[in-house]
N, C-alpha and C positions, 0 to 999 in steps of 0.2 A: 548725445547731450552738449547742448548748447556752453559756450565761453563768453567770457565778458567780454570777447574780441568780437564775436560775432557780427556786431551790427556798428563797428569801428572802422570798416575797411575802406580808404579813398576811394573816390568815383572810378578814378582810372582803371583798379583793379578789375571792374567790370569785364574789361575787353580782353584781359588776362586769361590765359591757356595754356596748358601742359605741351611743351612739344609733343607733337605723334611720332617723331623721330626718335628723341629722348628715351620714351616710352618704348618703341621697338628695340631700342639698344639693348634692353633687357634680355632680347633673343640670346645676343652674342654672350651673353653669361652661362648660357646653356651649352657644354661641349659636344648636343648631337644636333643642334640647329644651324645649318651652312646660312649665314645671312647674308643678304645682300643689302643689307637696309642702312648701316650707317654709312657715315661720310667718315671712314676711318682710312686713313694713312697704312700702308702695312708696318708692322713692327719691326719686321728684317731689316727692313733699310736705317732703321734708327742706329744714328754711328754712335754705339754705346760707350765703345774705347776710348773715344774723341771726346766725350762727355766727361766718362770719368777722368781723363789726364786734363781735361780743361776744370775740372773741377779743383783739385790739386794744385794746380798752377796758381788759379785763381785764389784759392786762399794762403796759398804759400807769396804769391807777390803782393795781392790786393786785400788779404780779407779783411781789416779793419772797415777801408770801402765800401765792398761790397757785403758787407754785414749792416752798414748803417743807411739810415735813411739816406735819401737821394732826391736830387731836383724832378719836380714833376714832368717835365721836357722828356728826361730820359738819359741814360747814359752817352756822354758826349761823345766818344768815340765811337759808338754803335748805332747812333744818329748820324755821323759823318760817314762811316762804311755805306750804310745804306742810300747817304747822298749822293755818295761816289758811283755807286752802282748804277742810279736811275740815270747819271748823268751819262752812262754810258749810250744810253736810248734815247738819248737827247732831250730829258725832262732836266733842265738846267735849275736845280735845287741846291740849296745848303741845309746844312743842321738848322736854320732856322726855322724852314718851311717843314720840318717834319717833330712830331709827338710821338714817341712809342705807348703803346695800349696792352691793357692784360687780354690780349687776343681780340682778334677783329668785331667779334661781338660785343666789346665793350664802346670800339669806337663803333658803331653801330647806333650803341645805346646814347653816346655822347652827342650825335649828330640828332637825334631825334630829342635830346633836350635843348640843344642850342636852336634848333629851329624850327619844331614843330608847334604850334598851338593846335589844339583842339578843333578837328573840321577840316584843317589845311588837306589837299589833295597834293601826294604823292605819284608821280607816274611810274609804274615799273612794269617789266616784262611779264607774260603771263604763258607759262608759269615763271615763278621767279624765286628766291631764296626765301625759304621759309623764317629763319633767323630773325632777316632784317623786319618782317612784318610782325613777329612777336617783339620786336625792340622797340617797334613803333608803335603798335597796338595801343601800348598803356598809355602814349601822350594824344592820343584819339585823332592818329591821322586817318584819310580815305583813302582810297584808290583808286588809280585811274588805269584799268589793264591796258594794256598795249600787246596785241598777239603778235608772235614771233614764228619763227621756221627755221629751217638748217642753217640761214646765215645772219639769225638773231633778229631783235625786234623790226620788224617791217615799218619803214619810215614815213609812207603814205599816211598809217593808221597814228603815229607818233605827231604828226601835225595836228590830226584833230585833237587829239589830247592836249596840246600844249595851247590852243586856241582857250581851255580853263578857267588856264591860270594857274599853274600848281607850284606848289613852292619848288619843289626841285625832278631834277630825272633819273631815278636810280637804276643801275645797268651794271650786270656781269657779262663785261663782252667776250672773255675767253674760257672756251668750255665748261661753259654757264652752268650751274647747279641750280635746279637739278637735270636741265634736258642735255646737256653736254653740247649745245650750238655753240658757234663761234662767230662774232659779230663778224660781218666781212669789211673791209678797209672802203669799200665803196660808201657803207653803210654808215662808220665810222665818222668820215668826213661829212656825211649830209646830216650825219646828229649832229656836230659841232656847230654847221651851219645853222639848222634849226634850232638849237639851243641859243645860239648866239641874235637871231631874228628875235625869238619872241621873249628875250632877257630872262632864261631858266636856267640855273646851274644844275650840273651833273654830280653826283656822287657815284665813281667807279673801285668797284668793288672786284679785286682781282687777286686771288688767291691763287689760282693756278695756272697765272699767264707762262711760268716757269716749264710746265709739265707739256710740252709740246710733244708730240712723237710723230707728226706727219705736216709736212708744208713748210712754210716761211712762217717766220716771226711776222707779227702784223704790230705796228706801233699803237701804243693805248691811247685810251681817248686823251688821256693828257699830254700826249705828246704833242698829236694830234694840234688839241686846241692851244697848246702853246708855242708852236708853228704858226696856226692860226693869226693869233694876235702878236707874234714876233718878239716872243717874251725871251730878247737876248742879252739882258743884262745880269744874268747870273742868282735874278731872283723873281722864282715862279708866283706870276701875279694871275693867274687864269682863271675858269670858272670852274675849275672841276678839281672836286675834291677824292685825291685819289688812297683807297686802301689794300694794304697786302700783308702778309702773315707768315711768321718763320712755321708756322705748324705744320703747310704742308711740305718743307724742305729739310726742317730738322728735326722738330718734335712736337707734337700737338699739348703736350703736356707741360712745356716752358709757359704757355700763355701768353707771348710775345709776337706783337703786330705793331702797325704801324699807318701813320694818316701823313699824305702830303699835304699841303695846303698854302694859301697865301698867307703872309705872317700874322693880318689880323686875326685871320681866321684862327691859327694856331692859339694864337692867345687868347682867346675867347674858351675856345677847347680846354687849354691849360687850367684854367678856372673853374672850369666844367670837374676836370679831374682831379683838382684838388678838394674838391667837396665829395667827389666819390671815394678816393682810398690814397690822396696823396702822390702816390708814383706808383709803377708799377715795380715787381721785386728789383730789388738792386740786385741779388745775387744772381737771378735768371738772366736779367741782360748783360752783366761781366761774363757769365759760362758762354753766354748764346756768342758773345763778340769774341773770346778766346777760341771756341771752335771754328767760326767762319772765319776770321780774317787768314790773311796769306794766301788765299785761292781753292782752300778745303771745298767750301759750298758749289763752286762752279763746278769741281769734278764731281761731288756729291751726287748733285742734280744729275747728271749722267747716268750713274745706277739706280737712281729713282725711276727717270726717263725709260730705262730698257728695262726693269719690272715691271712698271705697269704697263707698256706696252705690249707685251707679251700677254698680261692677264686679261685686257681688252679685247687681242685678239681673238683668245681663245674663249673668252664669252661670247662674243660675235659668230665665230665659228659653231659655237655650240646653239646658240639662239638659232643658227640657218637650221642646222640639221635636227633641232627638238620642236621650235614652236611651230604652232600651227598657221596655217593659213589663214588672212585677217589679221593677225598680228602686226605691225613694223615697229620698228625700232631707229634711234638716231646712231651713227657712225661717228662716233668723238673724233676729234683731231690730237686730243691731249685729254689732261684731267684724270678724273675718276668716276665720272659717272655716263650712263648711257640712260636713253627714256623711251617707253616701251609704251605705246599706243593700242590697245584693243578695242576690237568692234564695239561701236555707241551703245549698244545694251546690255556691256558687261561691265559689272562695277569691279573696280580694281578691288575694294575692300572687302567685297566678299569673297574674291578670291582668295586673298591674303589667309582669310580664316582657314580654309581648306589648305594652302599652302604650308602652313604652319604645323597642321598635323603630317603632313610629310617632311617634315622639318626641315624647310628651306623658307627664308622672309624676304622680303622687300618691303617699299614703301611705297603705298597708294597714290597718287598723282593729286588727287582732291585738295589736299593741303597747301598747294604750292600755288593755287589759284586763288586770288584775295577776294574776289567779286564772284565765288562761284566756278562749277564747272571743273571738267577735268577728270569724272570720276573712272573714266574708261583709259587711264591713265598710270604707268606704274617708273617709280624710278631704283633701278638697279647701280649697286657700287661696284665696281671690280679692281679696286686697288687693295682690299682688305685681305681676300682670300687668297688662297693658291692654286696655279691651274687645275688641281686635281678636286680641290674643294669646288672650282669652279665647274668644271664638267658636271660632277656631282650632282649639284643643285641646280643647274640648268637643266638638268634630265630630268629631276624631280618637279621643275616647274614648268616645265614642258609638258608633262603627263597631266598636271593640274590644269592647264589652260585649257589643253584639248580635250578636257571635260568638259570646262566652264563654257567653250565655246559648242559642245555640242548640246549642254542642257540649256543652252541659254539663260531666260529670266529664271531659272530654278535656281542656278548655281550665282548667275550674275547678277540677279536684283533688279534687273534691269531698268 
């Protein structure tokens, strides 16, 4: 039955679609499904006790302020804490460079509203984060896909893309979602140089940067850009907009993230946010600050790293044992995901149908490629499931993949 709204949707809704991942998360509600599909942190590492104490403390000491309307930019002590943290990594920013958002997804949406006109080209990695594509599809973005490997975006291919004149480059340099790859230091430096040469700014999305399990920390693209531009006066004026979040460090239910950008960009983002939701939850910001202050966050991240490293190692060990010849995968240095590649004639979406019958789920990789391809790829999350479930789930998936490769096009779709 048609409604009076049927023919009244805005043109931009034509490019909107339901998230494949959100749909697959329904599987996590079924207790007998072992799901490697969602990008979910482990609930076992949520600091519930600290949150309970922080809620009581905030209501006792700052109840009226925490329950009231607030400034659009965000709670000043929280922004100052974020600025101090980033200064440790040589990004010289102040609270004036920071705006708090209701999750990184809101930040991506605001960037789309602020910068993208219909038909604008955006350079992205292939594969890239599906949430960014969903945010920007509504604004009519077109994508220039640059291939990547285990060391991130391939810079020679990037230079070809920059000649087209894109609006900006979008990149996830650390333990990328979905591939798990990390952009090498050499390529980060080349990225900064190429972006400057062609006059194209960069959006750096870094939700996983602190979740490194092996190797040494690599400076962020924003840091390298700041050094390249010699930003030593205490005000960040670089060509990189940097995004990060508390979702992977404290709890995703807070819906708290932040944007670091030059002050003039922050002012435009503030106006964008005022039109959207006025400000992010005052109470959530106060509670996050109360939990994170005093060095707790640095110690808590160590717990998260140890937990996720064990789960990553178990998943890789089981894949080496159970997956058939012809299937390869990344070995991420951190983050929450690894990326599987099947033979070209095997369709991961068809494999998923059989896998779900065996009560195991993953995300087919095709949706992470904005210009097509990747049907033979798959994303696996290792952070959410405990080691026993990882072992059982990978064993089930291994049996499914062996059948798919044996039957070829009959199971794989070809």
